[in-house]
N, C-alpha and C positions, 0 to 999 in steps of 0.2 A: 250802699252801706259796707260795711266791716268789723270782718267778724276777728277774733284772739281769741288763741286757745294757750292756754299759760298751764305747768302743770303744778299739781302736789308734791311734796316733796315728803319721804324720810328721814331723822334725823336718827344717824346710830349711836356716834360718840360726841363726846365735848358740848356739848348743849349746856350752855348758860355760862359759856369762856368764852360768848361772841357778844356779850351786853357790851358797850363801852365804857360803862361804868368798872368792868372790870380790864380787858384786853387795853385801855388806854397805861394800864399801870403795869399789867401782867400780860404775856403772849395766852394767846385763843388758840385754839381748833378744834373744828367739828368736821365730821366724817357724815357725809350725806348723801340721799340719791333723789334726783327727779320720779317721777311712777310716773305712768301711764294713766292717770288719771288725773282729770283738768275742771277747770274752774275755763266756764267761755264766757265772754261779755262779745255785744256784738251793738253797733250805734251808727246813727242812721240820719239824716236832715228829716224833717217832718216840716209841711207847708206850716205859713201863719196865717192861716187860715184860722186855728183854734185859740180859745182864750188862755194857752198856759205856751211857753215856750219849753219846757221839759218835762217831758214822760219820760219818767223812769220806773223799772220791772225789776225788783229783785224780791224779797221773802212779801215784799210789800207794795202799793202801788204810789206813785208820788205825780203829782200835778202841779208845777208851778211856773210863772211866769219869771221871777230871778231866782239867780244860783242862793243869793242868799237867804232865801226860802225852803232851798232842799235840807229835809231831815238828815236823808244818806250823807255822814261826816266825812266818810271816803272821797264820795262822789261829789261833794262839796268841793273839798278841799283841791282836787285835780284841775274840777274844771275852773275854779279863781286862779291857779297858778299858770294851769300851759292852757286851756284854750281861746286860741288867740281871734278865732271870727266870728265869735259870740252870737251863732248862728242858731236853730232850734234846733234842737238835738232829741230822738231817743235813743235809751240806752237799755239795753236787757241784759240780765246780769244771770246763771245757772251754772252748776256745778255736778260732777257728777257724784260726789259722797257730800254728808254734810259739814255744814261750817261747823266752826266752834267746838273742833274732834283732834285737834293738833297734828294735825297734815298743811298748816301755815296756808291755811283758804284764804285770809284774811290779804297776805304780802302777796298772792296770785292773782287776789281780785282786782290790787293796786294797780302790780305791775300791768296788768293785763288794759285797766283803764288808762293808762300813761302811754301806754302801745298805739292804742288807739287813737290817744289824742294827737299824737307827735302824726302815727298817720293820717290821719286827717286836715292835719294841717301840712302837710307835707311834706314833711323833716324826716332825716334819719336820728337813728338814733342807736348807740349800740348797747350789747347786752349789760354791758359794767355802769354805763348811766343810766340806764331804764331800771338796776336793783339802786342805785346811789337815788336816783329820783325817789323811786319808793322808799325808802329811806328817809328819805327828807319832809316830807310827806306822812308817813305815819311820824317819828320820833321829831322833829320839829314843826309841824303845825299842825299834828293834830296832836301832841305830846304824849303819846303813846308810850307805859312800857315795854317797848318791844327791844329783842337783837337782833344780829345784822345778818342771821343767814340768810333766812326763809327768802329773802327779796334775790341774793344773789343765788341762791337752788331753783327758785322759780325762772328766773329769768335766764341762767345760763343752759338749765339743763343737765343731763349726764349725772355721773358717781363721781365725785369730787370732794377732794381733802380741801377743807375754805379754813388760810390763816389770819389771823385776825392779832393787829398790832398795833402800838401809836406811827407807824409809818406807811400804817395803809393795810389794805387786802387783796389777798392773793386768793384764786379759784385755780387749783392743778388737778386737771384727772387724775384717777386713781387707779394707772395703766395695771393694771394686773391682767393674766391670763383669762379670754372668755373662757374655761371650762371653770375656772374656778370664780368667777365671779357668777358663770349661768347655776353652778354649786351651791352658792350664796343664795342667790335671790329664790331660787329652786326647794328650797329649803326654809324658807320665813312664809310665816303665818301672820296675815292681819286680818285683825279681828274686834268689829268695833263694842265694847262695851254698853252701848248703847245708854251712856249720857255724854249731852253736851253742854259745856263750860266756856265761862267770858276770862281766857289766857293772860288778859292784862293785867285783872287784878290779883292773881297768883304772881306774876313776873315782880310785878309791885311792890310785893309782900318780899320777894327772895333779895331784888335790891336793898332793900329799907334795913334788913339786915347782913348788909352784903360785908362789914365787918364781922361780924359771927360766924357768917358764914365760908370767909375766905380756905380757910384750911379744907374746905368742903370742897371747893371749886376746884384749888390748887391738884387735889385728888383726883378729879374730871380730865381734868388737863392732863393729866400724867396716863393717866388710861386709856386715853384718847390716843395717844403717842406711842402707847404700846401695842393697841389696835389696829396702827400702822403699821408697824414694825410686824405684825403676824398676818398681814394683808398680803408683804412680801419676803416671809419668810418661806415657802412654799412645804412648809407643814402639813403633810398629808388630813392631821386632824386640827387644821387651821375653826373649823366650824364650832367642836367643843369648846377652842382657845377664846375664839370670839363670842361665843354662847357666856363665859366664866365673866368675863369682863362687860358684855352686855347688862348682865342681873348687878352683879359689884356698881356700875355705874348708877342703875335705877336706884339701890340701896341709899347711896350718899345722895344720890335727887332729890329722896324722901326728906333727908336733914335738913335740905335749904326751906322750908318752909311747910308750918303741919296742913297747909291747903292742898298741899302734891299729891297726895295721896286718900281714900278712904278705906274703908272694912270691906266694901266691896268689890273694890279693885283690887285691894291685897288678897282678896279669894279668887277673883280670873286668874292672876298671876301665878300664883301659888298653886293653882291647880292646871297648868298647865306648864309647871316646871314639874308636877309630879305625875304626867303624864306626857310624854315625851319630849318636851321642849329641852333643851341643854342652854335658853337665855331667854330672857324675856324682859321689858320694859315697858311704861307706857309712853306716849310719843308725846309731843308738844312739851306745854307747860306743867301738866299736872290736874287733874283732881275728873278727868273723864277723858271721851275720846278716843281713838281706837289702841289696842293694844298688840305692838310686835312678836312676835314668836318666833324662834330660831331653834330650830331642829338640827341633829350633825348626820342621819341618815333618811334616807327615803321611808322605813318601815317606821321610825319615829313620826315622822310627820303624818304618816296614813293613821298612826293608833292616836297623835294627837286629834286628826281631823274628827274621827270618827266620837268624837267626848265632847265636840263641841256643836255649837249651833251651824248647820250651811246658810242657814242666811243671812248670819253675821260677819261669815270669810269675806273677804274681798281678794281678787287673785289679781297681780297688778307684776309689771315686768318692769324694766327703766326707761324713763324719755329720755331720747339724747339728744330732740332738739329745743326746748326751753320754749321761752314765750314767743310765736310765731302770730303772724299776719293770715292767715288761711285763705280769705276771701278779701276783694276790696273791689268795687265797681259805685260807678255812679249815674245817675239816668243821662 
């Protein structure tokens, strides 16, 4: 049996500039953090006495004799491309938080699955190659409307600045003081809106209107650069400044597609901003999922927490390890 754990991620600034349709002709930058909420995937061989060769357990169960009959698109694509031994397998997927909620869970699962298969094949794979192969599966094989930030965030772990250009992709740790990093993460509130959505449909709408959205994406890019400067400014009021940029980026993001937000999401974000938050945004493509609030003081956070349903709040810290094989053994 092999067990892989891969972190989910929170994208803070620059989302949208990580699409190749944009960064192959312009610069892109994303500031994001991987968090200690995880996707888990396990793989093990099963005896050939069963009438099936593949037993798959996710939110559905599948039992098939051939890879081609697998309905889960990602599992099917990864097995077809990287499963060398062609043995009978069981694959189980579970996660700490709901899928389709803006935390990069789809990429986290793809990264986990590729990591599992490479470990099963007794092959080493770097975090960079892990991210690149996940992008290949999602973008080139499955033809999904996805950016390139999630795969790198989930594979690498940590709090990073990810730069995108036609010359390649770089992942650089955001090396700020631990005190400032703790101050930042301690003043975040991760709130589940209760709505799940299929992000690729919203992203497709944004890409379709890329010419119209050019100026908006350019603004998002420049705001991410401004946020980067604030992180290294040693300004005591950096949380307030980051909160303003976060909210401004969110407002611009809403202009990329009519599908990004709706009245319910707007009400949640406006409610938070009126009750202690200095910044707010919906994570991921839009349409639903998790809202991230930023407060500038402990008292503001306490005030906002008292106004929100506790069962919808998720505590988190930064994950520094990225995708990891936690356990590997054979009979």
